[in-house]
C-alpha positions in Angstrom: -148.1 181.3 -14.7 -146.3 179.0 -17.1 -145.7 178.5 -20.8 -147.2 175.8 -23.0 -145.4 175.3 -26.2 -147.2 173.6 -29.1 -145.0 172.0 -31.7 -145.7 171.2 -35.3 -147.4 167.8 -35.0 -146.5 164.7 -36.9 -149.4 164.4 -39.3 -148.3 161.0 -40.5 -147.6 159.5 -43.9 -143.9 160.1 -43.4 -144.3 163.9 -43.8 -141.3 165.7 -42.5 -142.4 169.3 -43.1 -145.7 171.1 -43.8 -146.6 174.6 -44.9 -148.1 177.1 -42.4 -151.2 178.3 -44.3 -153.1 180.7 -42.0 -153.2 181.8 -38.4 -156.5 182.1 -36.7 -155.0 183.9 -33.7 -152.5 186.6 -33.0 -150.2 187.5 -30.1 -152.3 188.6 -27.1 -155.4 186.6 -28.0 -157.0 184.5 -25.3 -157.7 181.0 -26.5 -159.6 178.0 -25.2 -159.1 174.3 -25.4 -160.0 172.8 -28.8 -160.0 176.3 -30.5 -158.4 176.1 -33.9 -155.1 178.1 -33.8 -153.8 177.6 -37.3 -154.2 175.7 -40.6 -151.3 173.8 -42.1 -151.1 172.3 -45.6 -149.7 168.9 -46.5 -149.3 167.6 -50.0 -152.9 166.3 -49.8 -155.0 168.4 -47.4 -155.5 171.3 -45.1 -155.2 170.3 -41.4 -156.5 172.2 -38.4 -154.2 172.6 -35.4 -156.3 173.0 -32.2 -155.2 174.3 -28.9 -154.9 171.6 -26.1 -155.0 174.3 -23.4 -156.6 177.6 -22.2 -154.4 180.6 -22.1 -153.0 183.7 -23.9 -150.9 183.6 -27.0 -147.4 185.0 -26.3 -145.6 184.1 -29.5 -146.1 182.7 -33.0 -143.5 180.4 -34.6 -143.9 181.2 -38.2 -145.7 183.3 -40.9 -148.2 182.1 -43.5 -146.4 180.5 -46.4 -143.5 179.3 -44.4 -142.6 175.6 -44.6 -141.9 174.3 -41.1 -140.4 171.1 -39.9 -142.4 168.6 -37.9 -141.4 169.2 -34.2 -140.6 172.8 -34.6 -142.2 175.4 -32.3 -145.5 176.5 -33.7 -147.0 178.6 -31.0 -146.4 179.5 -27.3 -149.3 180.0 -24.9 -149.2 181.4 -21.4 -151.2 179.2 -19.1 -152.2 178.8 -15.4 -149.7 176.5 -13.7 -146.3 175.2 -14.8 -147.0 174.7 -18.5 -145.1 172.0 -20.4 -141.6 173.4 -20.4 -139.0 173.7 -17.6 -138.0 177.1 -16.3 -134.5 176.7 -17.8 -136.1 176.4 -21.2 -137.8 179.8 -21.1 -135.1 181.5 -23.3 -136.0 179.1 -26.1 -139.5 180.3 -26.1 -138.4 183.9 -26.1 -136.4 183.2 -29.2 -139.4 181.9 -31.1 -139.9 184.1 -34.2 -142.9 186.3 -33.7 -145.0 187.6 -36.6 -146.6 191.0 -35.7 -150.4 190.7 -36.0 -150.7 193.3 -38.8 -148.2 191.4 -41.0 -149.9 188.1 -40.4 -153.3 189.5 -41.2 -152.0 191.1 -44.4 -150.5 187.9 -45.6 -153.7 185.9 -44.8 -156.1 188.4 -46.3 -154.0 189.6 -49.2 -153.8 193.2 -48.0 -153.6 195.6 -51.0 -150.5 197.9 -51.1 -152.5 200.9 -52.2 -156.0 202.2 -51.4 -158.8 201.9 -53.9 -160.4 204.9 -55.8 -162.2 207.1 -53.4 -165.8 206.4 -52.7 -168.3 208.1 -50.4 -170.0 206.2 -47.6 -172.4 207.7 -45.1 -173.6 205.8 -42.0 -175.9 207.1 -39.3 -175.2 204.2 -37.0 -172.2 203.3 -34.7 -168.9 202.8 -36.5 -165.6 201.2 -35.5 -162.8 203.5 -34.6 -159.7 202.3 -36.6 -156.7 204.2 -37.8 -156.8 205.5 -41.4 -154.1 203.0 -42.5 -155.4 200.1 -40.6 -157.1 197.4 -42.7 -159.5 195.0 -40.9 -159.6 191.3 -41.6 -161.9 190.5 -44.6 -161.9 188.0 -47.4 -161.2 189.3 -51.0 -164.9 188.7 -51.8 -166.0 190.9 -48.9 -163.5 193.6 -49.9 -164.8 193.7 -53.4 -168.4 193.8 -52.2 -167.6 196.7 -49.9 -165.9 198.5 -52.7 -168.9 198.0 -55.0 -171.2 199.4 -52.2 -168.9 202.3 -51.5 -168.3 201.2 -47.9 -165.0 201.8 -46.1 -164.2 198.6 -44.4 -162.3 200.3 -41.6 -165.7 201.8 -40.5 -167.4 198.4 -40.3 -167.6 196.3 -37.1 -166.6 192.8 -37.8 -168.4 189.9 -36.1 -166.3 187.1 -37.5 -163.3 185.4 -35.8 -160.6 187.9 -34.7 -163.0 190.7 -35.8 -163.2 189.5 -39.4 -165.7 191.5 -41.5 -168.3 189.3 -43.0 -170.9 189.9 -45.7 -173.5 190.1 -43.0 -171.6 192.9 -41.4 -171.8 194.9 -44.6 -175.6 194.4 -44.6 -175.8 195.5 -41.0 -173.8 198.6 -41.7 -176.1 199.5 -44.6 -179.1 198.9 -42.4 -177.8 201.4 -39.9 -177.4 204.2 -42.4 -177.0 204.6 -46.1 -174.2 204.3 -48.7 -173.9 206.4 -51.8 -171.3 206.3 -54.6 -170.7 209.4 -56.7 -170.8 209.0 -60.4 -167.4 210.7 -60.6 -165.9 208.1 -58.3 -167.3 205.3 -60.3 -165.2 206.5 -63.3 -162.2 207.8 -61.3 -158.7 206.7 -62.5 -157.3 203.9 -60.3 -153.7 203.2 -59.5 -154.1 200.7 -56.7 -152.4 197.3 -56.8 -152.8 194.2 -54.8 -150.0 191.7 -54.0 -151.3 188.2 -53.3 -149.0 185.7 -51.7 -149.1 182.3 -53.3 -149.4 180.2 -50.2 -151.4 177.3 -48.7 -153.9 175.6 -51.0 -153.1 178.0 -53.9 -149.4 177.1 -53.8 -150.2 173.3 -53.8 -152.6 173.7 -56.7 -149.9 175.7 -58.7 -147.3 173.1 -57.9 -149.5 170.2 -58.9 -150.7 171.8 -62.1 -147.1 172.7 -63.1 -145.9 169.2 -62.3 -148.7 167.6 -64.3 -148.1 169.7 -67.4 -144.4 169.2 -67.3 -144.4 165.4 -66.7 -147.4 164.1 -68.5 -147.9 164.1 -72.3 -151.3 165.7 -72.4 -153.7 165.3 -75.3 -157.4 166.2 -75.3 -160.4 164.8 -77.1 -163.8 166.5 -77.4 -167.0 164.8 -78.3 -170.6 166.0 -78.5 -173.3 164.1 -76.7 -177.0 164.2 -77.0 -178.2 164.1 -73.4 -181.9 164.6 -74.1 -182.8 161.1 -73.1 -180.7 160.9 -69.9 -182.1 164.3 -68.8 -185.6 163.0 -69.4 -184.8 160.0 -67.3 -183.3 162.1 -64.6 -186.4 164.4 -64.4 -188.6 161.3 -64.2 -186.6 159.7 -61.4 -186.5 163.0 -59.5 -190.3 163.4 -59.8 -190.9 159.8 -58.7 -188.3 159.3 -56.1 -186.8 162.7 -55.3 -188.7 163.2 -52.1 -187.7 159.9 -50.6 -184.2 159.3 -52.2 -183.0 162.7 -52.9 -182.6 164.7 -56.1 -180.3 163.5 -58.9 -178.0 165.8 -60.8 -176.3 164.7 -64.1 -173.1 163.8 -62.2 -174.1 160.4 -60.8 -175.2 159.3 -64.4 -171.8 160.4 -65.6 -170.1 158.4 -62.9 -172.2 155.4 -63.8 -171.2 155.8 -67.4 -167.5 155.9 -66.5 -167.9 152.8 -64.4 -169.5 150.8 -67.2 -167.2 152.1 -70.0 -164.1 151.4 -68.0 -164.8 147.7 -67.9 -163.7 147.6 -71.5 -160.8 150.1 -71.1 -158.9 149.1 -68.0 -155.8 151.0 -69.3 -157.7 154.3 -68.6 -158.6 153.5 -65.0 -155.0 153.5 -64.0 -152.1 155.3 -62.3 -148.7 155.8 -63.7 -145.6 156.0 -61.5 -143.2 157.6 -64.0 -140.3 157.3 -61.7 -140.6 153.5 -61.2 -142.0 153.1 -64.8 -144.9 151.1 -63.5 -148.6 151.4 -64.6 -151.1 150.2 -62.0 -154.5 149.3 -63.4 -157.3 149.2 -60.8 -160.4 147.1 -60.7 -162.0 149.5 -58.3 -163.2 152.8 -59.8 -162.4 155.7 -57.4 -163.8 158.8 -59.1 -162.3 162.1 -58.1 -164.8 164.9 -58.3 -163.1 168.3 -58.9 -164.7 170.8 -56.5 -164.2 174.5 -56.2 -163.7 175.4 -52.6 -162.9 178.7 -50.9 -159.2 178.0 -50.8 -159.0 176.6 -54.4 -159.6 173.5 -56.3 -160.0 170.3 -54.4 -160.6 166.7 -55.6 -162.6 164.6 -53.0 -162.9 160.9 -54.0 -166.0 158.8 -54.4 -164.5 155.4 -53.5 -165.7 152.2 -55.1 -168.2 153.9 -57.4 -168.6 150.6 -59.2 -170.3 149.2 -56.1 -172.7 152.1 -55.6 -176.2 152.7 -56.8 -177.2 155.9 -58.7 -178.5 157.5 -55.5 -175.6 156.3 -53.4 -173.2 157.9 -55.8 -175.3 161.1 -55.7 -175.3 161.2 -51.9 -171.6 160.6 -51.7 -170.8 163.3 -54.3 -172.9 165.8 -52.3 -171.4 164.8 -49.0 -167.8 165.1 -50.3 -168.4 168.4 -52.1 -169.9 169.9 -48.9 -167.0 168.7 -46.8 -164.5 170.1 -49.3 -166.1 173.5 -49.5 -166.3 173.7 -45.7 -162.6 172.7 -45.4 -163.6 169.5 -43.5 -162.6 166.9 -46.0 -160.0 164.5 -44.6 -156.7 163.5 -46.2 -158.1 160.1 -47.1 -161.1 161.7 -48.8 -158.8 163.8 -50.9 -156.5 161.1 -52.2 -156.5 157.8 -54.0 -158.6 158.6 -57.1 -158.1 156.5 -60.3 -159.9 158.9 -62.7 -161.3 162.4 -62.3 -164.5 164.1 -63.4 -164.5 167.8 -63.6 -167.4 170.1 -64.4 -168.0 173.9 -64.3 -171.8 173.4 -64.5 -173.6 176.2 -66.3 -170.2 177.9 -66.7 -168.8 174.9 -68.5 -168.4 176.6 -71.9 -168.2 174.8 -75.1 -164.7 173.2 -74.9 -162.1 173.0 -72.2 -158.7 171.3 -71.8 -158.6 169.9 -68.3 -155.2 169.2 -66.7 -154.5 165.6 -65.5 -154.7 164.9 -61.8 -151.4 162.9 -61.5 -150.7 160.1 -61.2 -154.0 159.4 -63.0 -153.9 159.0 -66.8 -157.4 160.4 -67.6 -159.7 163.3 -66.7 -163.2 163.8 -68.1 -164.4 167.4 -68.4 -168.1 168.2 -68.6 -169.2 171.3 -70.5 -172.6 173.0 -70.3 -175.8 171.6 -71.7 -177.4 173.8 -74.4 -180.5 173.3 -76.6 -179.7 173.2 -80.3 -181.5 172.3 -83.5 -180.3 168.8 -84.7 -181.1 166.6 -87.6 -182.6 163.3 -86.3 -183.9 160.8 -88.8 -184.2 163.5 -91.5 -186.1 165.9 -89.2 -184.8 169.1 -87.5 -185.6 168.8 -83.8 -184.5 170.6 -80.6 -182.1 168.4 -78.6 -180.1 169.0 -75.4 -176.5 168.8 -76.3 -173.3 168.6 -74.2 -169.6 168.3 -74.9 -167.2 166.1 -73.0 -163.7 167.6 -73.1 -161.3 165.0 -71.8 -157.6 164.8 -71.4 -155.3 161.8 -71.3 -151.7 160.9 -70.7 -150.3 159.9 -74.1 -147.5 158.0 -72.4 -150.0 155.5 -71.3 -153.2 156.0 -73.3 -153.2 155.7 -77.1 -155.4 158.2 -79.0 -157.6 155.4 -80.5 -158.3 154.0 -77.0 -159.2 157.4 -75.7 -161.6 158.1 -78.6 -163.2 154.7 -78.2 -163.6 155.1 -74.5 -165.3 158.5 -74.9 -167.5 157.1 -77.6 -168.5 154.3 -75.2 -169.5 156.9 -72.6 -171.4 158.7 -75.3 -173.4 155.6 -76.3 -174.3 154.9 -72.6 -175.6 158.4 -72.0 -177.5 158.6 -75.2 -179.2 155.3 -74.5 -179.4 155.6 -70.7 -181.2 152.2 -70.2 -177.8 150.6 -71.1 -176.3 152.1 -68.0 -178.2 149.5 -66.0 -178.2 146.5 -68.2 -175.7 143.9 -67.0 
């Protein structure tokens, strides 16, 4: 038997160190070639680290949240044959810092420091034998779901990677027996706390948001838009072409409106390098689409939106959003935007104050559509109304330019035929 040492790879772009985000294995696990061992976080994206060999994990070189240098030992695997290190190098492997499996799992899964209020769960089917203080792997959403159902997670057999408990496992557990929650338990006093390490994607988001608010001179501008006509056009196009070309949401119309409006406001389709004191105005419109993924907010980029049709933009938005939510978006797909579009859909509220996605100088926020009585040509009619809540970098964009830009977007959406008149 030999030892195969995997070092932190050079991910490129001149990156000297990366953050270890999550382990997918623990000491003692058997792994196969191409199995994902860990995720690491660069400034731009999450990157999978696969195994090049079959074998058994004998040591881990870091804990989630640790920043590791490129070339440092990431993991050691016992393999058949000689491995990739000489016999004299064995003591180095033995010195690699190991993270006990329970500690790693707690950091990854945000293990609470105290138990929740007691609830009663009864199951007639087979259960998992775990120690009373042992907490199985499960996401925060699964933990909350189990708490709501009155299920003790330590009794549930997990079918996910490394025995992770999934929502489906909770359903299977309930199907085997029954779960009841006492009324008293529902109103019981709670003193539990949960400590959540700020690591991986969440740390990068926090750093970027803090950096943006400290460096840029934010100001926001809100405008109300009548989207009745564009929504009618969208419904018509979906009815006529939806089966063959795909369904359209409002987002590709908004992207098209940005493309057309930016022709007259090139100072808004720009990036500002505040260290070099250089503003770069782009002819291409690379629209970042803020997307909520499992690990946090990501911004995949629709490149060259100015050269895409309505359906092409729609398909690209859908593809990128799916890739981001599944953690499959590449670094290139998550960088290079020139302006960002952010929307919370039906949860969009009335007004928001989006934070700039540096080094961009503008972000356009979409609020929810509501039906309201409006006065049109002296008559009270019901119209579909929506606010755009947008933020700009006042170091680059003057207030008048920002207002005129949003008014241009408003005019295009309220008269949607002008979106396609050249």
